[in-house]
N, C-alpha and C positions, 0 to 999 in steps of 0.2 A: 572192605563193604561187598555185599553179596549182592547189595541193588542198589537203587535208589526210589524213594516213593514217589508218586507223584505230585505230594509236597515239600519235595527234596530235603526228605530225610533220610539219611545212612539208615539202609537197613542187613541184618544179621539174618541167616540159615536157622538158626536155634538162639533159645534164649540165654543158654550159653554162652554162645559166640558174644552177643549181643552184648551181656555183662561183662565179658575179657576186652570188647572192641572199643565198649563206654570205659573202662578204666585206662587204656593206651588214649586212647584222643583227650581224655582228662586229664592226663598226667604229662602229654607232647604240650613241648614249647612252638613246635609246627608240624603241623599234619599234609602230607602229601598221598595221595589218592593213588593208586596204580591201578590202571584199569582197562576193560573191553567194551567201547562204548556197548556194543550188543548185550553183554551182561548187567551193565548198568541200567539200560533204558528199559522201561514197564516193570520196572521193580526186580527185575535179575530173577535169582531164586531167594531172595530176602523176605522175612516176613516179620522179621522184630525189630522195630524201630530202636535207634540207640543213640544219635545224636544228632543234627540239626546239617545241614549241609554247610552252614555258616560257619562249620568249627573246622572246614578244611581250608587249606589254603594255596594247595595247585590237585589239579589232576592232570596226571599223565594219560597218556592212551594211546596206544599203540594202530589204531587209527581214526581215521576222521568223524566226529563225534557227530549225530544228527542235528537237526536247526533247533528240536526242541531241547536235545539235552544242554548244548551249546547254550540257547538263550535260560536255559534253569540255571547253569552255572553262572552266567553273567548276572544275575538276575540276585546270587547269593554273595556274588563278587567274589567270586573262586577263579584264581587263573586257569586258564585250558592251554595245556601244551599238550602237542602230540609228536609224537617221534615219529621219524621218518624210517620206513622199512629198510633193513639193510646199514643200517648208519650207529649202530646200537655199539654195545662194548667189542670187542674182540673174544670172541667164546674161548678160546684158548688162551686167552692169556689168565685166568685166576690157573691153570694147569702148569703155562712155565713160572708164575710165581710162586705156585705149591713148592715145585720142584727146586727152585730156588732157595727156597725157604727149609726145605727137609737137607739142602746140600749145607745148608747153612749151619745145621744141627740142632734148628728149631723145629717144633711141632708145627706140623701145619693144621688148621681146625678146617 
């Protein structure tokens, strides 16, 4: 999502983006929104609504959400997860995994 509307609708920046996102959300069994609370709050960059917030199961943010965003998520029944800084995956793990795969004769994607 490029933003959340004040009514809790997921917003995309363009009509094409909204159409694609609506199709993805509609086909998904579980929707997890990864985002930045500043980008999601106050509409972010979004202009075209494509789904209600209730279509989302979890929102994972890299920083604490504002009280207004927290309330909006709670009202929609969406689980909020705040990722602790510095506790994410090892950024070098993918490279090491790719090296092992290449060594094993497989193509790393």
